[in-house]
Structures are given as structure tokens and as C-alpha cells.
TIZASE-394700 format. One line per field, with one value per residue (C-alpha): residue number from 1; residue in one letter; x, y, z. Coordinates in steps of 0.05 Angstrom, whole numbers. Layout:
BEGIN
seq = (NUM / ...)
type = (a / ...)
east = (X / ...)
north = (Y / ...)
up = (Z / ...)
END
This chain:
BEGIN
seq = (1 / 2 / 3 / 4 / 5 / 6 / 7 / 8 / 9 / 10 / 11 / 12 / 13 / 14 / 15 / 16 / 17 / 18 / 19 / 20 / 21 / 22 / 23 / 24 / 25 / 26 / 27 / 28 / 29 / 30 / 31 / 32 / 33 / 34 / 35 / 36 / 37 / 38 / 39 / 40 / 41 / 42 / 43 / 44 / 45 / 46 / 47 / 48 / 49 / 50 / 51 / 52 / 53 / 54 / 55 / 56 / 57 / 58 / 59 / 60 / 61 / 62 / 63 / 64 / 65 / 66 / 67 / 68 / 69 / 70 / 71 / 72 / 73 / 74 / 75 / 76 / 77 / 78 / 79 / 80 / 81 / 82 / 83 / 84 / 85 / 86 / 87 / 88 / 89 / 90 / 91 / 92 / 93 / 94 / 95 / 96 / 97 / 98 / 99 / 100 / 101 / 102 / 103 / 104 / 105 / 106 / 107 / 108 / 109 / 110 / 111 / 112 / 113 / 114 / 115 / 116 / 117 / 118 / 119 / 120 / 121 / 122 / 123 / 124 / 125 / 126 / 127 / 128 / 129 / 130 / 131 / 132 / 133 / 134 / 135 / 136 / 137 / 138 / 139 / 140 / 141 / 142 / 143 / 144 / 145 / 146 / 147 / 148 / 149 / 150 / 151 / 152 / 153 / 154 / 155 / 156 / 157 / 158 / 159 / 160 / 161 / 162 / 163 / 164 / 165 / 166 / 167 / 168 / 169 / 170 / 171 / 172 / 173 / 174 / 175 / 176 / 177 / 178 / 179 / 180 / 181 / 182 / 183 / 184 / 185 / 186 / 187 / 188 / 189 / 190 / 191 / 192 / 193 / 194 / 195 / 196 / 197 / 198 / 199 / 200 / 201 / 202 / 203 / 204 / 205 / 206 / 207 / 208 / 209 / 210 / 211 / 212 / 213 / 214 / 215 / 216 / 217 / 218 / 219 / 220 / 221 / 222 / 223 / 224 / 225 / 226 / 227 / 228 / 229 / 230 / 231 / 232 / 233 / 234 / 235 / 236 / 237 / 238 / 239 / 240 / 241 / 242 / 243 / 244 / 245 / 246 / 247 / 248 / 249 / 250 / 251 / 252 / 253 / 254 / 255 / 256 / 257 / 258 / 259 / 260 / 261 / 262 / 263 / 264 / 265 / 266 / 267 / 268 / 269 / 270 / 271 / 272 / 273 / 274 / 275 / 276 / 277 / 278 / 279 / 280 / 281 / 282 / 283 / 284 / 285 / 286 / 287 / 288)
type = (x / x / x / x / x / x / x / x / x / x / x / x / x / x / x / x / x / x / x / x / x / x / x / x / x / x / x / x / x / x / x / x / x / x / x / x / x / x / x / x / x / x / x / x / x / x / x / x / x / x / x / x / x / x / x / x / x / x / x / x / x / x / x / x / x / x / x / x / x / x / x / x / x / x / x / x / x / x / x / x / x / x / x / x / x / x / x / x / x / x / x / x / x / x / x / x / x / x / x / x / x / x / x / x / x / x / x / x / x / x / x / x / x / x / x / x / x / x / x / x / x / x / x / x / x / x / x / x / x / x / x / x / x / x / x / x / x / x / x / x / x / x / x / x / x / x / x / x / x / x / x / x / x / x / x / x / x / x / x / x / x / x / x / x / x / x / x / x / x / x / x / x / x / x / x / x / x / x / x / x / x / x / x / x / x / x / x / x / x / x / x / x / x / x / x / x / x / x / x / x / x / x / x / x / x / x / x / x / x / x / x / x / x / x / x / x / x / x / x / x / x / x / x / x / x / x / x / x / x / x / x / x / x / x / x / x / x / x / x / x / x / x / x / x / x / x / x / x / x / x / x / x / x / x / x / x / x / x / x / x / x / x / x / x / x / x / x / x / x / x / x / x / x / x / x / x / x / x / x / x / x / x / x / x / x / x / x / x)
east = (-135 / -117 / -43 / -24 / 50 / 108 / 181 / 186 / 138 / 195 / 251 / 249 / 244 / 305 / 314 / 274 / 256 / 299 / 242 / 190 / 166 / 137 / 82 / 105 / 61 / -7 / -52 / -118 / -177 / -242 / -315 / -336 / -267 / -207 / -151 / -138 / -174 / -239 / -231 / -221 / -283 / -324 / -301 / -313 / -383 / -401 / -422 / -433 / -397 / -436 / -481 / -549 / -557 / -620 / -644 / -626 / -554 / -548 / -575 / -527 / -471 / -489 / -534 / -589 / -662 / -673 / -620 / -652 / -718 / -683 / -706 / -636 / -601 / -573 / -568 / -510 / -435 / -375 / -343 / -283 / -310 / -254 / -233 / -220 / -178 / -102 / -47 / -4 / 42 / 64 / 98 / 123 / 72 / 37 / -39 / -38 / 7 / -41 / -102 / -76 / -53 / -95 / -130 / -106 / -34 / -52 / -83 / -28 / 23 / -13 / -25 / 48 / 69 / 18 / 43 / 115 / 94 / 53 / 115 / 156 / 205 / 200 / 248 / 295 / 307 / 308 / 377 / 368 / 340 / 264 / 230 / 160 / 115 / 44 / -7 / -68 / -134 / -161 / -148 / -214 / -193 / -154 / -210 / -266 / -232 / -170 / -178 / -246 / -210 / -179 / -145 / -111 / -86 / -57 / -25 / 5 / 16 / -10 / 57 / 59 / -15 / -10 / 56 / 83 / 15 / -30 / 5 / 5 / 80 / 94 / 54 / 113 / 169 / 136 / 135 / 209 / 226 / 188 / 210 / 282 / 277 / 335 / 305 / 268 / 207 / 163 / 93 / 51 / -9 / -45 / -117 / -155 / -94 / -48 / -42 / -30 / 22 / 55 / 61 / 91 / 142 / 159 / 170 / 215 / 254 / 266 / 287 / 334 / 367 / 346 / 316 / 311 / 239 / 186 / 121 / 68 / -4 / -52 / -99 / -164 / -215 / -277 / -296 / -346 / -356 / -421 / -457 / -492 / -487 / -529 / -538 / -532 / -549 / -488 / -438 / -398 / -440 / -491 / -565 / -583 / -521 / -498 / -433 / -437 / -368 / -361 / -437 / -485 / -530 / -475 / -498 / -441 / -396 / -401 / -341 / -315 / -257 / -200 / -126 / -85 / -10 / 33 / 104 / 143 / 210 / 248 / 223 / 292 / 305 / 237 / 250 / 320 / 294 / 238 / 183 / 110 / 91 / 19 / 28 / 80 / 80 / 109 / 104 / 72 / 67 / 37 / 6 / -44)
north = (63 / 134 / 144 / 166 / 181 / 182 / 181 / 255 / 272 / 253 / 286 / 351 / 315 / 336 / 265 / 202 / 162 / 99 / 57 / 71 / 18 / 34 / -6 / -8 / -64 / -94 / -149 / -176 / -222 / -222 / -236 / -197 / -166 / -182 / -134 / -70 / -24 / -64 / -67 / 8 / 18 / -27 / 12 / 81 / 62 / 26 / -38 / -103 / -163 / -216 / -256 / -288 / -360 / -391 / -458 / -488 / -463 / -489 / -558 / -561 / -544 / -602 / -570 / -618 / -597 / -612 / -560 / -509 / -517 / -497 / -426 / -409 / -427 / -364 / -366 / -317 / -321 / -285 / -335 / -324 / -320 / -357 / -403 / -462 / -423 / -422 / -406 / -467 / -456 / -388 / -424 / -484 / -531 / -589 / -592 / -650 / -612 / -554 / -598 / -629 / -562 / -527 / -468 / -424 / -438 / -428 / -360 / -338 / -354 / -313 / -254 / -254 / -249 / -194 / -155 / -159 / -136 / -80 / -59 / -59 / -110 / -180 / -228 / -236 / -161 / -141 / -127 / -151 / -206 / -218 / -250 / -280 / -277 / -304 / -354 / -392 / -415 / -484 / -532 / -564 / -579 / -641 / -679 / -657 / -661 / -706 / -759 / -777 / -798 / -865 / -873 / -805 / -823 / -888 / -856 / -794 / -820 / -792 / -760 / -715 / -698 / -681 / -644 / -612 / -595 / -579 / -568 / -497 / -503 / -498 / -435 / -387 / -436 / -456 / -383 / -376 / -440 / -425 / -352 / -368 / -320 / -320 / -285 / -312 / -354 / -355 / -385 / -348 / -377 / -332 / -345 / -282 / -237 / -278 / -226 / -168 / -207 / -226 / -152 / -137 / -193 / -172 / -101 / -124 / -167 / -107 / -63 / -118 / -122 / -194 / -176 / -117 / -128 / -170 / -202 / -203 / -227 / -285 / -332 / -361 / -399 / -428 / -498 / -525 / -465 / -426 / -450 / -412 / -427 / -445 / -388 / -404 / -351 / -327 / -347 / -302 / -309 / -257 / -278 / -240 / -250 / -177 / -149 / -81 / -69 / -13 / -1 / -4 / -48 / -100 / -171 / -215 / -233 / -272 / -315 / -307 / -324 / -278 / -268 / -205 / -191 / -130 / -116 / -77 / -40 / 5 / 75 / 102 / 46 / 57 / 132 / 120 / 70 / 116 / 67 / 86 / 88 / 71 / 84 / 87 / 43 / 84 / 30 / -36 / -80 / -146 / -173 / -226)
up = (-493 / -474 / -459 / -390 / -393 / -441 / -421 / -440 / -383 / -336 / -374 / -333 / -266 / -223 / -199 / -210 / -147 / -143 / -115 / -169 / -218 / -286 / -319 / -392 / -421 / -408 / -434 / -410 / -428 / -389 / -402 / -464 / -467 / -511 / -496 / -457 / -505 / -499 / -424 / -419 / -462 / -416 / -354 / -384 / -406 / -342 / -378 / -340 / -370 / -331 / -376 / -366 / -391 / -419 / -394 / -461 / -455 / -384 / -402 / -460 / -412 / -367 / -315 / -293 / -302 / -228 / -209 / -255 / -217 / -152 / -138 / -111 / -176 / -208 / -284 / -288 / -301 / -332 / -381 / -425 / -495 / -531 / -474 / -520 / -571 / -572 / -623 / -610 / -670 / -643 / -585 / -624 / -592 / -626 / -628 / -578 / -530 / -533 / -524 / -459 / -430 / -378 / -413 / -356 / -379 / -452 / -443 / -395 / -449 / -501 / -454 / -432 / -505 / -517 / -456 / -481 / -550 / -519 / -481 / -545 / -515 / -544 / -509 / -568 / -573 / -499 / -472 / -401 / -356 / -353 / -293 / -287 / -225 / -231 / -207 / -233 / -205 / -190 / -247 / -265 / -336 / -317 / -280 / -327 / -394 / -389 / -335 / -364 / -428 / -410 / -478 / -471 / -402 / -428 / -490 / -456 / -386 / -321 / -303 / -364 / -358 / -285 / -282 / -345 / -376 / -318 / -252 / -223 / -210 / -285 / -302 / -300 / -314 / -379 / -401 / -383 / -420 / -484 / -486 / -464 / -405 / -355 / -295 / -234 / -250 / -189 / -182 / -131 / -94 / -45 / -67 / -88 / -77 / -122 / -178 / -130 / -92 / -158 / -175 / -107 / -114 / -185 / -162 / -105 / -154 / -199 / -141 / -116 / -185 / -197 / -265 / -312 / -332 / -297 / -320 / -266 / -268 / -261 / -298 / -274 / -317 / -286 / -309 / -326 / -371 / -381 / -319 / -264 / -190 / -129 / -81 / -7 / 45 / 84 / 31 / -15 / -78 / -101 / -97 / -160 / -203 / -200 / -170 / -136 / -108 / -57 / -60 / -1 / -44 / -53 / -36 / -61 / -118 / -183 / -203 / -273 / -318 / -338 / -350 / -338 / -346 / -334 / -358 / -306 / -307 / -260 / -274 / -290 / -340 / -373 / -380 / -408 / -459 / -481 / -461 / -460 / -386 / -367 / -293 / -238 / -176 / -118 / -66 / -44 / 17 / 36 / 100 / 121)
END
């Protein structure tokens, strides 16, 4: 990915604004994209990451032949390619712990670590307090993959399955626990604006002196995976399976899976530390 700023670009500035936030680390995973370099390449080349599924793929994914015969069924989606993969050993987790954890939590853990590495500030070496602000989407993993396994429910117990491994309330606190982070750990839930609100709250936390670096982002993985959807006129979904944002030909959206994480610092701190700076946030606000 092309660099935007280095700390030296700010060295001649007479005075840095005291309310500016620097983006010093990034990580992402989307359909057909693994990392910020691949995402930048997709954007620069105008490629569409939404996939078309064959009838054989859809039937294998559990879609009924009757639904496939419905003329309003759209055979398109934006799945996360390696949704089921996870490096449990990196976080000191057992294979069973990983297997019962919501994939949204798994990928958020990995992306958080990647964002910290990308920033050049792993938790053990960062001299300061790190906070976490993020949210996740609807958890379909538990009803589809866990509660249907009666032996697993008996062996592990419903409490552990429901709370520590799958509940939205533990997305950020698990990161703080596993990485030994001491800053605020706040789960944000504002539907489609969750990640943006997380960034706003993280920026405010930095400006208020509650932490010295903040992780902000979100995780959403659609399950069942690799299925299309039934188009209904007047609803939000696209009738042809294409997204055309800000275009007069736009007809609707297509839901997909993805994870994105930013590492944020106060601009003055980032410049002093010699961090690579991707962009500077000069202000933010929220409303309803």
C-alpha cells in the first residue's frame, strides 16, 4: 500500500493541533481480500468482490432446490474466504476453545494483532495504555453450529458457550485480557454505524487522556456462509446482486462478511515516536 505520511512530514509544522488523531496501524479482511495491500489493490483497480454461486454450491451450503427455483432468489454474496481458519496457538487457546468461539471474535483477535504489528507497537513493547473500542454483528454461529450439537452443550455447558465464547459483550474484553491491555475496553453496538462510532469513541478516549493508543473497528461474518438471498421489492437488498454506492443506478446493497481494525494515537505522540502515519483525523461527531 502506498504510504501517505511519515512523521518527518510534520517536523516543520509550527504547532501540531492538539485535537488531531493519527491512524498508525491498519488491518482488514473482506471478500477476496486478505490485508490492506490487497484491499488497496482492489479499490485502485475497481474490482468487485461480490461472488456468484452455482446451484451446486448453494445446494451444498444448504439452500433448498425449491428456493433456487424462486425467480427472486439472488445467487450472489461476499463471503470471507478463510472464515473457518484461526491461529489459536498464537493466543494461547486450545483447539476446543477456538472451535466454540464465534468466528467474528476469532478474526477480530487476529486483525487486532495485525493492526498492532502494522503500527510497530506490540502490547509488550508499547510504553503506554491501550484501549479497545469495537463491535460485532449478529451471532449466527451459536445457533447454527453449537446449539445443534447436544453433546457439546452438555460437555462445555450453556453458560460458557453463550457468554465467554460467543456473547458480543466479550469481543473487546477478550482482546484486552489476552493481550494484557490496561485501557478502556468498550463494546459498541449501533448497527451499521458500529465501526464508525467505535472510531469516534476511541478518538475521544485518546483526547481525554484515557489511553495512549486505541484499537477501533468491527467484525461481521454472515452465516450460513456462501448463500444468496431472496430479493423483496422495497427492501434494502439489491435485485441483481450488485452494489452501486453513490450511483444513480444503485438499487440496493449486498450483505457480506469482513473485519477491519485501526490503531490510533494522538498526532503529537505519533510524530514524537516516529510512527508511520496513514491519515489524520481532524474531527468527528455522532448523531441519530
